[in-house]
C-alpha positions as CSV (number, residue, x, y, z in Angstrom):
1,M,78.3,2.1,-85.0
2,A,78.1,6.1,-86.5
3,I,76.6,7.4,-83.3
4,D,78.4,5.4,-80.7
5,T,81.9,6.2,-82.6
6,F,81.0,10.1,-82.7
7,G,80.5,10.0,-79.3
8,S,83.8,8.4,-78.3
9,G,85.0,10.4,-81.0
10,V,83.9,14.1,-78.8
11,F,85.3,13.1,-75.3
12,L,88.5,10.4,-76.2
13,P,90.5,13.2,-77.0
14,L,89.8,15.0,-73.4
15,S,89.9,12.0,-71.5
16,L,93.2,12.6,-69.7
17,L,92.4,16.3,-69.7
18,F,88.8,15.4,-67.7
19,F,91.0,13.6,-65.2
20,V,93.4,16.6,-64.6
21,T,91.0,19.4,-64.5
22,V,87.7,18.1,-63.5
23,Q,88.9,15.2,-61.3
24,H,92.0,17.2,-60.2
25,F,94.6,14.6,-60.8
26,P,98.3,15.2,-61.3
27,A,98.4,14.4,-65.3
28,A,101.2,11.7,-64.7
29,A,99.6,9.9,-61.9
30,A,96.3,9.8,-64.1
31,G,97.5,8.8,-67.3
32,T,99.4,5.5,-65.3
33,A,96.0,4.8,-63.7
34,V,94.2,4.8,-67.8
35,T,97.5,3.1,-69.1
36,V,97.0,0.3,-66.4
37,G,93.0,-0.2,-66.5
38,S,93.9,-0.4,-70.2
39,L,96.5,-3.0,-70.1
40,A,94.3,-5.4,-67.7
41,S,91.0,-5.4,-70.1
42,F,93.6,-7.5,-72.5
43,A,92.6,-10.3,-69.9
44,V,89.3,-10.6,-70.8
45,V,89.8,-11.2,-75.0
46,P,89.6,-14.6,-74.5
47,L,86.2,-14.7,-72.7
48,C,84.9,-12.1,-75.0
49,G,85.4,-14.4,-77.8
50,R,83.1,-17.0,-76.1
51,L,80.5,-14.6,-75.5
52,V,80.5,-13.8,-79.0
53,Q,80.3,-17.7,-79.7
54,A,77.7,-18.4,-77.3
55,A,75.6,-14.8,-77.4
56,G,76.1,-14.2,-80.9
57,P,77.5,-10.5,-82.2
58,K,74.4,-8.6,-81.9
59,A,73.9,-9.8,-78.1
60,C,76.9,-8.8,-77.2
61,L,77.4,-5.1,-78.7
62,L,73.9,-4.5,-76.6
63,V,76.1,-5.6,-73.6
64,S,79.5,-3.6,-74.6
65,N,77.1,-0.3,-75.4
66,V,75.5,-0.8,-72.1
67,L,79.4,-2.0,-69.9
68,T,80.7,1.2,-71.9
69,A,77.9,4.0,-70.3
70,L,78.0,2.9,-67.6
71,G,82.1,3.0,-67.3
72,Y,82.2,6.4,-68.5
73,G,79.3,7.0,-66.0
74,L,81.6,6.0,-63.6
75,F,84.3,8.6,-64.1
76,F,82.1,11.1,-62.9
77,A,82.4,9.3,-59.5
78,T,86.0,8.5,-59.6
79,G,88.1,9.9,-55.8
80,N,91.2,8.0,-56.3
81,L,93.5,6.3,-58.7
82,A,92.2,2.9,-58.0
83,T,88.9,4.3,-59.4
84,V,90.2,5.7,-62.2
85,A,92.0,2.2,-63.2
86,A,88.5,0.2,-62.6
87,A,86.4,2.7,-64.7
88,T,89.1,2.6,-67.3
89,F,89.1,-1.1,-67.2
90,L,85.4,-1.7,-67.3
91,V,84.8,1.0,-70.4
92,T,88.3,-0.7,-72.5
93,A,87.1,-4.4,-71.0
94,A,83.6,-3.5,-72.7
95,D,85.9,-1.9,-75.7
96,R,87.7,-5.8,-76.3
97,L,83.9,-7.4,-76.5
98,Y,83.1,-4.5,-78.9
99,G,86.1,-5.4,-81.1
100,A,85.3,-9.2,-80.9
101,A,81.7,-8.5,-82.0
102,W,81.5,-6.1,-84.9
103,P,83.8,-7.8,-87.2
104,T,81.8,-11.0,-86.2
105,L,78.5,-8.7,-87.6
106,V,79.7,-7.5,-90.7
107,A,80.4,-11.3,-91.6
108,R,76.8,-12.1,-91.0
109,F,75.5,-9.5,-93.9
110,A,78.7,-9.7,-96.2
111,E,79.6,-12.7,-98.6
112,P,83.2,-13.5,-98.8
113,A,84.1,-11.5,-102.0
114,E,82.2,-8.5,-100.5
115,L,84.3,-8.4,-97.4
116,T,86.6,-6.1,-97.9
117,E,84.0,-3.8,-99.8
118,W,82.0,-4.2,-96.5
119,F,85.2,-3.4,-94.2
120,S,86.1,-0.2,-96.0
121,A,82.4,1.0,-95.5
122,V,82.7,0.7,-91.8
123,T,85.9,2.2,-91.7
124,V,84.7,5.0,-94.0
125,L,82.0,5.4,-91.7
126,K,84.4,5.0,-88.0
127,T,86.8,7.2,-89.2
128,T,84.0,10.0,-90.5
129,S,82.0,10.0,-87.1
130,L,85.6,9.9,-85.1
131,G,87.2,13.3,-87.0
132,V,83.2,14.3,-86.6
133,G,83.1,14.2,-82.7
134,T,86.6,15.0,-82.5
135,L,85.7,18.3,-83.9
136,G,82.7,18.4,-81.7
137,A,85.2,17.9,-78.7
138,T,87.2,21.2,-79.6
139,A,84.1,23.2,-80.2
140,L,82.8,22.3,-76.5
141,M,85.9,23.1,-75.1
142,A,86.5,26.9,-77.2
143,L,82.5,27.6,-76.1
144,A,82.2,25.9,-72.6
145,G,85.6,25.4,-71.4
146,G,85.9,22.9,-68.5
147,D,82.4,22.8,-68.3
148,G,82.4,21.3,-72.1
149,L,84.7,17.9,-70.3
150,R,81.5,17.3,-68.3
151,V,79.4,17.8,-71.4
152,A,81.3,15.4,-73.3
153,L,81.6,13.1,-70.9
154,A,77.7,12.4,-70.7
155,L,77.5,12.8,-74.3
156,N,79.6,9.8,-74.7
157,S,77.8,8.1,-72.2
158,A,74.5,9.3,-74.2
159,S,75.6,7.8,-77.5
160,S,76.7,4.2,-76.0
161,L,73.1,3.7,-75.0
162,L,71.3,5.2,-77.9
163,A,73.6,3.0,-80.1
164,A,72.1,0.3,-78.1
165,V,68.4,1.0,-78.5
166,L,68.7,1.6,-82.1
167,L,70.9,-2.4,-82.3
168,L,67.5,-3.8,-80.6
169,G,66.0,-3.1,-84.1
170,V,68.9,-4.6,-86.8
171,T,67.8,-8.3,-87.6
172,V,71.5,-10.6,-88.2
173,P,71.0,-13.2,-91.0
174,A,71.5,-16.3,-89.2
175,A,75.1,-18.1,-89.1
176,E,75.7,-21.5,-90.4
177,R,76.8,-23.2,-87.2
178,P,79.0,-26.1,-87.1
179,G,77.2,-29.7,-86.5
180,P,77.0,-30.9,-82.9
181,R,79.9,-33.3,-83.2
182,A,82.4,-30.6,-84.5
183,A,84.4,-29.1,-82.5
184,R,83.8,-25.5,-81.8
185,S,86.6,-22.3,-82.3
186,N,88.4,-21.3,-79.0
187,T,91.1,-18.9,-78.3
188,R,93.5,-22.5,-78.1
189,A,92.6,-23.1,-81.7
190,A,93.1,-19.7,-82.8
191,L,96.6,-19.8,-81.3
192,G,97.6,-22.8,-82.8
193,D,96.5,-21.5,-86.9
194,R,100.1,-20.7,-87.8
195,R,98.7,-18.5,-90.9
196,F,96.2,-16.5,-88.8
197,L,98.5,-15.8,-86.0
198,S,101.2,-14.6,-88.6
199,L,98.6,-12.1,-89.9
200,V,98.0,-10.7,-86.2
201,A,101.4,-10.3,-85.4
202,S,102.1,-8.6,-88.7
203,Q,99.5,-6.3,-88.5
204,T,100.0,-5.6,-84.9
205,L,103.2,-4.3,-85.6
206,L,102.5,-2.1,-88.5
207,S,99.6,-0.8,-86.2
208,A,102.2,1.3,-84.2
209,A,103.2,3.9,-87.8
210,W,99.4,4.5,-87.6
211,L,100.0,6.5,-84.3
212,I,102.9,8.5,-86.3
213,P,100.5,11.3,-87.7
214,T,98.1,11.5,-84.7
215,V,100.4,11.3,-81.9
216,A,103.8,11.6,-82.9
217,F,104.1,14.3,-85.1
218,P,101.5,17.1,-83.4
219,V,104.9,17.3,-80.1
220,Y,107.4,16.5,-82.8
221,L,106.4,19.1,-85.4
222,V,106.5,21.9,-82.7
223,E,108.7,21.2,-79.9
224,S,111.5,19.3,-81.7
225,L,111.5,21.1,-85.3
226,H,109.7,24.4,-84.0
227,Q,107.0,24.5,-87.0
228,A,104.0,26.6,-86.3
229,P,101.3,25.1,-84.5
230,Y,98.8,25.0,-87.4
231,W,101.2,22.0,-89.2
232,P,99.8,19.1,-86.7
233,T,96.4,20.2,-87.5
234,V,97.1,20.3,-91.1
235,V,98.1,16.6,-90.5
236,V,95.5,15.2,-89.0
237,A,92.7,17.0,-91.3
238,V,95.2,15.2,-94.4
239,R,95.1,12.0,-92.9
240,Y,91.3,12.2,-92.1
241,A,90.4,13.4,-95.5
242,T,92.0,11.1,-97.2
243,A,90.7,8.2,-95.2
244,T,86.8,9.4,-95.8
245,T,87.5,10.4,-99.4
246,L,89.6,7.7,-100.8
247,Q,88.7,4.6,-98.9
248,M,85.5,3.1,-101.1
249,R,87.5,4.2,-104.1
250,I,91.2,2.5,-103.2
251,S,89.0,-0.2,-102.6
252,R,87.2,-1.3,-105.4
253,R,90.4,-0.3,-107.3
254,L,92.0,-3.4,-105.6
255,S,89.6,-5.7,-105.3
256,G,90.8,-7.8,-108.0
257,W,94.0,-7.9,-106.4
258,S,95.1,-10.9,-103.8
259,R,95.2,-9.8,-100.2
260,S,98.9,-11.3,-100.1
261,R,99.9,-8.1,-102.3
262,V,98.1,-5.6,-101.1
263,L,99.3,-6.1,-97.5
264,R,102.7,-6.6,-99.2
265,L,102.2,-3.4,-101.0
266,S,100.8,-1.2,-97.7
267,I,103.9,-2.4,-95.5
268,G,106.3,-1.4,-98.3
269,A,104.6,2.1,-98.4
270,V,104.7,2.2,-94.4
271,A,108.2,1.5,-94.8
272,A,109.1,4.4,-97.0
273,A,107.0,6.8,-94.8
274,I,108.7,6.3,-92.0
275,A,112.3,6.6,-94.0
276,L,110.9,9.8,-95.4
277,T,109.7,10.9,-91.9
278,A,113.8,10.2,-90.3
279,V,114.9,12.4,-93.1
280,I,112.1,15.6,-92.4
281,S,114.5,16.9,-89.7
282,T,117.4,17.7,-92.7
283,A,115.2,19.2,-95.1
284,P,114.7,23.5,-94.6
285,H,112.9,24.7,-92.4
286,R,110.2,25.8,-94.8
287,V,109.6,22.3,-96.3
288,Q,109.3,20.1,-93.1
289,G,105.4,20.7,-92.7
290,P,105.0,19.9,-96.3
291,L,107.2,16.4,-96.1
292,A,105.0,15.7,-92.7
293,V,101.5,15.9,-94.6
294,L,103.0,14.1,-97.5
295,V,104.0,11.3,-94.8
296,A,100.7,11.6,-93.0
297,A,99.0,10.9,-96.8
298,V,101.1,7.8,-97.5
299,L,100.3,6.5,-94.1
300,A,96.5,6.7,-94.0
301,L,96.7,5.3,-97.8
302,A,98.6,2.8,-96.6
303,E,96.3,2.0,-93.6
304,L,93.2,2.9,-95.7
305,A,94.1,-0.7,-97.9
306,S,95.7,-2.6,-95.3
307,K,93.2,-2.5,-92.3
308,P,89.9,-3.6,-94.7
309,T,92.0,-6.4,-96.3
310,A,93.3,-7.8,-93.1
311,A,89.9,-7.7,-91.7
312,A,88.4,-9.7,-94.4
313,A,91.5,-12.0,-94.4
314,A,90.5,-13.1,-90.4
315,V,87.5,-13.2,-91.1
316,T,87.9,-15.5,-94.0
317,M,90.7,-17.9,-91.8
318,A,88.1,-18.1,-88.9
319,P,85.5,-21.1,-88.8
320,K,82.1,-20.1,-90.4
321,G,79.7,-19.5,-88.0
322,D,82.0,-19.9,-85.7
323,E,84.4,-16.5,-85.5
324,G,84.2,-15.0,-82.2
325,P,87.7,-16.0,-80.3
326,Y,89.3,-15.5,-84.0
327,M,88.2,-11.9,-84.0
328,S,89.0,-11.1,-80.0
329,L,92.3,-12.0,-80.9
330,F,92.5,-9.8,-84.3
331,Q,91.3,-7.0,-82.3
332,L,94.7,-7.0,-81.0
333,T,96.0,-5.5,-84.1
334,W,94.7,-2.1,-83.5
335,T,94.4,-2.4,-79.9
336,V,97.5,-2.9,-78.5
337,S,99.2,0.0,-80.3
338,Y,96.8,2.6,-78.9
339,A,97.4,1.2,-75.4
340,V,101.4,1.1,-75.7
341,G,101.9,3.6,-78.4
342,P,101.7,6.7,-76.5
343,A,103.9,5.7,-73.8
344,V,106.4,4.6,-75.9
345,I,106.2,7.4,-78.4
346,G,106.4,10.0,-75.9
347,L,110.0,8.4,-74.5
348,G,111.2,8.0,-77.8
349,L,110.6,11.4,-79.1
350,Q,113.6,12.5,-76.3
351,N,115.5,10.7,-79.3
352,P,113.4,10.9,-82.7
353,P,115.7,9.1,-84.7
354,L,115.9,6.1,-82.4
355,L,111.9,6.3,-82.4
356,W,112.1,6.4,-86.5
357,T,114.7,3.9,-86.0
358,G,112.3,1.5,-83.5
359,L,109.0,2.0,-85.8
360,F,111.3,0.6,-89.3
361,L,112.4,-2.6,-87.4
362,C,108.8,-2.9,-86.0
363,V,107.5,-2.6,-89.9
364,A,110.7,-4.6,-90.9
365,A,109.2,-7.5,-88.4
366,S,105.9,-7.2,-90.1
367,A,107.0,-8.1,-93.2
368,L,108.7,-10.9,-92.1
369,A,105.2,-12.1,-90.2
370,H,103.8,-11.6,-93.2
371,R,106.2,-14.0,-95.3
372,L,105.5,-16.5,-93.0
373,R,102.2,-17.5,-94.0
374,A,100.4,-18.7,-97.4
375,P,99.1,-16.4,-99.8
376,L,95.6,-15.2,-98.9
377,R,93.4,-15.0,-102.1
378,Q,90.6,-12.9,-102.7
379,P,87.0,-15.1,-103.0
380,A,86.0,-14.7,-106.0
381,A,82.6,-13.2,-107.0
382,P,79.4,-14.6,-108.0
383,S,79.4,-15.1,-111.6
384,G,75.7,-13.6,-112.2
385,P,73.4,-11.3,-111.1
386,A,70.8,-13.8,-109.2
387,P,69.5,-12.3,-105.8
388,R,70.9,-13.6,-102.6
389,S,68.9,-14.3,-99.6
390,P,69.9,-13.3,-96.2
391,V,70.4,-16.5,-95.5
392,E,72.9,-18.1,-98.2
393,D,74.7,-21.1,-98.7
394,R,78.3,-20.1,-97.9
395,S,80.0,-23.2,-99.0
396,T,82.5,-21.8,-101.2
397,R,84.1,-19.7,-98.9
398,L,87.7,-20.3,-99.4
399,R,89.9,-20.4,-96.4
């Protein structure tokens, strides 16, 4: 996962620039084609859940990595906007399968009481790898210019294949399967689970705020507030540093809290951060940059508390050993905002007060969706230090 995410970090920040500089497409046209391909990939979400259910998470991660490498390889052969959309669809469809498979794989290793800590560890791993990869992308552009884009794309494809090779050596604990007469989980059942759907809706609405430091602030600080160009870099650095250094500490500190309480406080922190964002423009010019850094830190703390907790709650709600359809839908909590958020924020920055108001309303709707479901309790940790086998009876999992 670290190698795979590092490769993504090397290329993703440069993906649109690749189509503009190397393939010579207009930026608006290339961006539209990428958006069309990304949105079309959501149609395969139910299929991804069934594949994880039928083949298992490890096999699906292998398929995802191979398809990702193939899709990025097709980027070199994009001769028109239709091929850009098609290649983007293949890459993002593979990512939908990846998003359904990896939380299911974590559930094979973790006990119910350990789920939040496992997902926290994965968040640290992915955040750190993505940040290092992004630094690598910056170095490539500085050293090689346009040729660095080709190198970045090749590295991304190679990292996906290397990740697939490493997965071949991973032994996954067997899952408890439903009995032969038991109804299998499916997308319709997940959509009919009101508590689960409320969790997905709440976290999807909340995820719009995660784009503020990385997507909104670079443009807002420099273009709208006329701050020095280094402030966006400081904001992004603080975001990554906070997540990397504090994720596990926060996870352990909150381990005794109910999941509902953690999610509720995270939503409150995000609302406060957006309220602070709305008044940055009224502050003296010299303190606007530091206020943006403070907003980024608060959002990072809320994100690192909310994301692992919500993922653990989703796994707990899903049927044991049959989590695929639930996890395929749960990935909407981070994929929707990254698919449509940049366009929405780009348009919204033409009227920043309206943008901040819209984001605040999303957070308010997230809080409302959170209240529509019953409280989630943290599963009790085992009382004794007795050793556990990889395949252990998990009948104590709380629904």
